[in-house]
PAZATI-697723 format. One record per residue (C-alpha): chain; residue in three letters; x, y, z; residue number from 0. Coordinates in steps of 0.02 Angstrom, whole numbers. Example, Ala and Ser with C-alpha at 12.3 -4.5 7.8 and 13.67 -1.06 7.14 Angstrom:
BEGIN
A;ala;615;-225;390;0
A;ser;684;-53;357;1
end
This chain:
BEGIN
A;unk;46;1334;426;0
A;unk;83;1191;307;1
A;unk;252;1210;222;2
A;unk;299;1030;179;3
A;unk;213;886;88;4
A;unk;280;709;114;5
A;unk;224;568;0;6
A;unk;235;380;-8;7
A;unk;278;306;-179;8
A;unk;183;145;-214;9
A;unk;-5;169;-205;10
A;unk;11;359;-192;11
A;unk;124;423;-331;12
A;unk;102;265;-435;13
A;unk;-41;141;-434;14
A;unk;28;-24;-370;15
A;unk;-23;-206;-356;16
A;unk;58;-339;-247;17
A;unk;-34;-473;-346;18
A;unk;42;-411;-508;19
A;unk;216;-410;-430;20
A;unk;188;-590;-374;21
A;unk;146;-639;-553;22
A;unk;307;-560;-614;23
A;unk;409;-656;-488;24
A;unk;316;-816;-530;25
A;unk;376;-793;-709;26
A;unk;552;-792;-637;27
A;unk;516;-961;-556;28
A;unk;458;-915;-380;29
A;unk;327;-1037;-315;30
A;unk;187;-976;-202;31
A;unk;241;-798;-239;32
A;unk;86;-721;-159;33
A;unk;151;-760;15;34
A;unk;305;-653;-15;35
A;unk;220;-494;-72;36
A;unk;107;-367;11;37
A;unk;70;-186;-26;38
A;unk;175;-129;122;39
A;unk;314;-222;217;40
A;unk;387;-376;131;41
A;unk;451;-534;220;42
A;unk;617;-625;204;43
A;unk;747;-571;78;44
A;unk;623;-450;-1;45
A;unk;605;-352;160;46
A;unk;792;-363;193;47
A;unk;824;-284;24;48
A;unk;706;-139;59;49
A;unk;784;-114;231;50
A;unk;958;-102;153;51
A;unk;1021;-262;233;52
A;unk;1052;-345;64;53
A;unk;1144;-273;-86;54
A;unk;1078;-301;-261;55
A;unk;1207;-438;-291;56
A;unk;1163;-523;-126;57
A;unk;978;-516;-166;58
A;unk;1003;-593;-338;59
A;unk;1108;-731;-261;60
A;unk;981;-770;-125;61
A;unk;834;-759;-244;62
A;unk;926;-875;-363;63
A;unk;934;-1003;-222;64
A;unk;745;-991;-202;65
A;unk;710;-1024;-385;66
A;unk;854;-1138;-427;67
A;unk;937;-1037;-564;68
A;unk;1039;-880;-591;69
A;unk;949;-714;-574;70
A;unk;1017;-557;-657;71
A;unk;994;-376;-607;72
A;unk;876;-356;-755;73
A;unk;774;-506;-697;74
A;unk;753;-428;-525;75
A;unk;701;-262;-603;76
A;unk;568;-355;-701;77
A;unk;505;-436;-541;78
A;unk;499;-281;-433;79
A;unk;425;-166;-565;80
A;unk;278;-284;-570;81
A;unk;212;-176;-429;82
A;unk;184;-36;-554;83
A;unk;15;-40;-642;84
A;unk;-6;142;-691;85
A;unk;11;324;-648;86
A;unk;-97;478;-654;87
A;unk;20;606;-731;88
A;unk;-87;743;-654;89
A;unk;-13;695;-486;90
A;unk;161;736;-548;91
A;unk;100;902;-616;92
A;unk;22;936;-446;93
A;unk;190;908;-360;94
A;unk;272;1035;-474;95
A;unk;130;1158;-449;96
A;unk;149;1144;-260;97
A;unk;336;1168;-276;98
A;unk;305;1327;-374;99
A;unk;190;1387;-233;100
A;unk;335;1369;-112;101
A;unk;299;1202;-30;102
A;unk;441;1081;2;103
A;unk;404;911;-75;104
A;unk;475;750;-4;105
A;unk;464;563;-37;106
A;unk;470;440;108;107
A;unk;461;265;38;108
A;unk;492;82;77;109
A;unk;574;33;-86;110
A;unk;729;-46;-162;111
A;unk;868;-13;-289;112
A;unk;787;-119;-425;113
A;unk;626;-18;-420;114
A;unk;722;145;-414;115
A;unk;833;97;-561;116
A;unk;674;117;-663;117
A;unk;579;250;-566;118
A;unk;724;370;-545;119
A;unk;767;368;-729;120
A;unk;695;451;-885;121
A;unk;602;288;-919;122
A;unk;486;324;-771;123
A;unk;353;404;-881;124
A;unk;333;468;-1057;125
A;unk;379;640;-989;126
A;unk;561;579;-982;127
A;unk;590;646;-807;128
A;unk;655;538;-663;129
A;unk;557;525;-502;130
A;unk;682;636;-411;131
A;unk;639;780;-529;132
A;unk;475;803;-436;133
A;unk;545;806;-259;134
A;unk;659;916;-157;135
A;unk;729;759;-76;136
A;unk;689;573;-74;137
A;unk;707;466;82;138
A;unk;719;287;21;139
A;unk;717;143;143;140
A;unk;859;44;66;141
A;unk;974;197;68;142
A;unk;925;253;243;143
A;unk;927;72;306;144
A;unk;762;92;397;145
A;unk;580;65;350;146
A;unk;408;131;390;147
A;unk;315;117;507;148
A;unk;463;114;628;149
A;unk;478;286;710;150
A;unk;663;308;677;151
A;unk;630;326;489;152
A;unk;512;473;516;153
A;unk;627;550;646;154
A;unk;778;533;532;155
A;unk;686;622;392;156
A;unk;630;763;508;157
A;unk;806;790;573;158
A;unk;893;773;406;159
A;unk;775;887;311;160
A;unk;756;1013;450;161
A;unk;567;1018;434;162
A;unk;439;1031;572;163
A;unk;314;887;574;164
A;unk;173;1003;629;165
A;unk;202;1105;471;166
A;unk;195;950;362;167
A;unk;66;833;286;168
A;unk;109;650;263;169
A;unk;16;554;126;170
A;unk;20;363;126;171
A;unk;-102;226;75;172
A;unk;-51;120;227;173
A;unk;-152;161;383;174
A;unk;-12;88;491;175
A;unk;113;210;414;176
A;unk;-9;354;433;177
A;unk;-38;316;616;178
A;unk;150;310;646;179
A;unk;172;478;558;180
A;unk;32;554;662;181
A;unk;122;500;820;182
A;unk;275;596;759;183
A;unk;167;753;743;184
A;unk;125;753;556;185
A;unk;-43;800;487;186
A;unk;-95;649;383;187
A;unk;-195;592;234;188
A;unk;-235;408;200;189
A;unk;-298;386;21;190
A;unk;-336;217;-54;191
A;unk;-209;139;-173;192
A;unk;-228;227;-340;193
A;unk;-348;361;-278;194
A;unk;-334;536;-347;195
A;unk;-292;618;-181;196
A;unk;-266;793;-251;197
A;unk;-435;869;-201;198
A;unk;-425;796;-25;199
A;unk;-247;857;-1;200
A;unk;-289;1032;-63;201
A;unk;-437;1040;57;202
A;unk;-332;976;202;203
A;unk;-201;1110;171;204
A;unk;-337;1242;172;205
A;unk;-413;1170;330;206
A;unk;-249;1166;426;207
A;unk;-204;1339;364;208
A;unk;-373;1408;418;209
A;unk;-432;1448;241;210
A;unk;-622;1441;242;211
A;unk;-638;1473;55;212
A;unk;-705;1335;-59;213
end
């Protein structure tokens, strides 16, 4: 029986674009920005930030060295939020609907404090609700100091939340992350970045729960 739904953030809750993030960072002075940004794990100081190995001040200092001028917190927010290119508000409504049906709703995301300073605030959408409003708990890589697809991140979430993986569905647009979750015992769904995954998730819940109705 499915009791828990676990979601990635970028590409699942929001539509995201590494290319757009690179353009934002280029405007801050970063040359060859494309080599620093992917849709999943980031290299160098960008990955260190998401893994919690760099503070916001340390990141701004190190990024400033890359571009040759001072970088403020607001500058870094501008760069990182370049990943955001849109959101289907129906997905947020779906999360609340599933909560009301008794499901526990979790976020498990590789992210950083600059992105969350926007996402977990009323500025997230025109609905004026922060991201955390839609989840029972959020497991953020920079806070937990671990990242997907490494198994300890999934195992930490399972232990901390008290959920059973076999009673949970994990939704992520990265196949690598989905495979890692499957190895931990989760049922999984791997939508494309920006896809409206709601019908597939609803059908998967019914399938796992043995509901043959359409």
